[in-house]
C-alpha positions in Angstrom: -40.3 -21.4 -166.7 -42.7 -20.4 -164.0 -45.6 -18.4 -165.5 -45.4 -15.9 -162.7 -41.8 -15.2 -163.4 -42.5 -14.8 -167.1 -45.3 -12.4 -166.4 -43.1 -10.4 -164.1 -40.4 -10.2 -166.7 -42.9 -9.1 -169.3 -44.1 -6.4 -167.1 -40.6 -5.1 -166.4 -40.0 -5.2 -170.2 -43.1 -3.0 -170.8 -41.8 -0.6 -168.1 -38.4 -0.5 -169.7 -39.9 0.3 -173.1 -42.1 3.0 -171.6 -39.1 4.5 -169.8 -37.1 4.8 -173.0 -40.0 6.2 -174.9 -40.8 8.8 -172.2 -37.2 9.9 -171.8 -36.6 10.2 -175.5 -39.9 12.1 -175.9 -38.9 14.6 -173.3 -35.2 15.0 -174.0 -34.8 13.9 -177.6 -34.2 10.7 -179.6 -31.4 8.6 -178.2 -31.2 10.4 -174.9 -32.3 7.4 -172.9 -29.6 5.2 -174.5 -27.0 7.8 -173.7 -28.2 8.1 -170.1 -29.0 4.7 -168.6 -29.1 6.3 -165.2 -32.3 8.0 -166.2 -33.8 4.7 -167.2 -32.8 3.2 -163.9 -34.4 6.1 -162.0 -37.6 5.8 -164.1 -37.8 2.1 -163.4 -37.2 2.6 -159.7 -39.9 5.3 -159.5 -42.3 3.0 -161.3 -41.6 0.2 -158.9 -42.1 2.4 -155.9 -45.4 3.7 -157.3 -46.5 0.2 -158.0 -45.7 -0.9 -154.5 -47.5 2.0 -152.9 -50.6 1.3 -155.0 -50.5 -2.4 -154.0 -50.2 -1.4 -150.4 -53.1 1.0 -150.7 -55.3 -1.7 -152.2 -54.4 -4.2 -149.6 -55.0 -1.8 -146.8 -58.4 -0.8 -148.2 -59.4 -4.5 -148.6 -58.2 -5.3 -145.1 -60.2 -2.4 -143.6 -63.3 -3.5 -145.6 -63.0 -7.0 -144.3 -62.5 -5.9 -140.7 -65.6 -3.7 -140.9 -67.6 -6.7 -142.2 -66.3 -8.9 -139.4 -66.8 -6.2 -136.7 -70.3 -7.3 -135.7 -69.2 -10.9 -135.4 -66.2 -10.1 -133.4 -67.6 -7.4 -131.1 -71.3 -8.1 -131.1 
């Protein structure tokens, strides 16, 4: 299997474990298993947060690169 896919699956597995732990900690043992919709919502929120952070990092890196290139491009 592709190592990238394996790593992605491992990451999702960690998020799933954390979702169950967080929901059970907040609402009581077994609540996550009884409410898979909460697990799905937690995973979705985690994915959105991760995407936003990746976008922020990419934007910052792009801006830094453009600022470094500015003298070359515009004199």
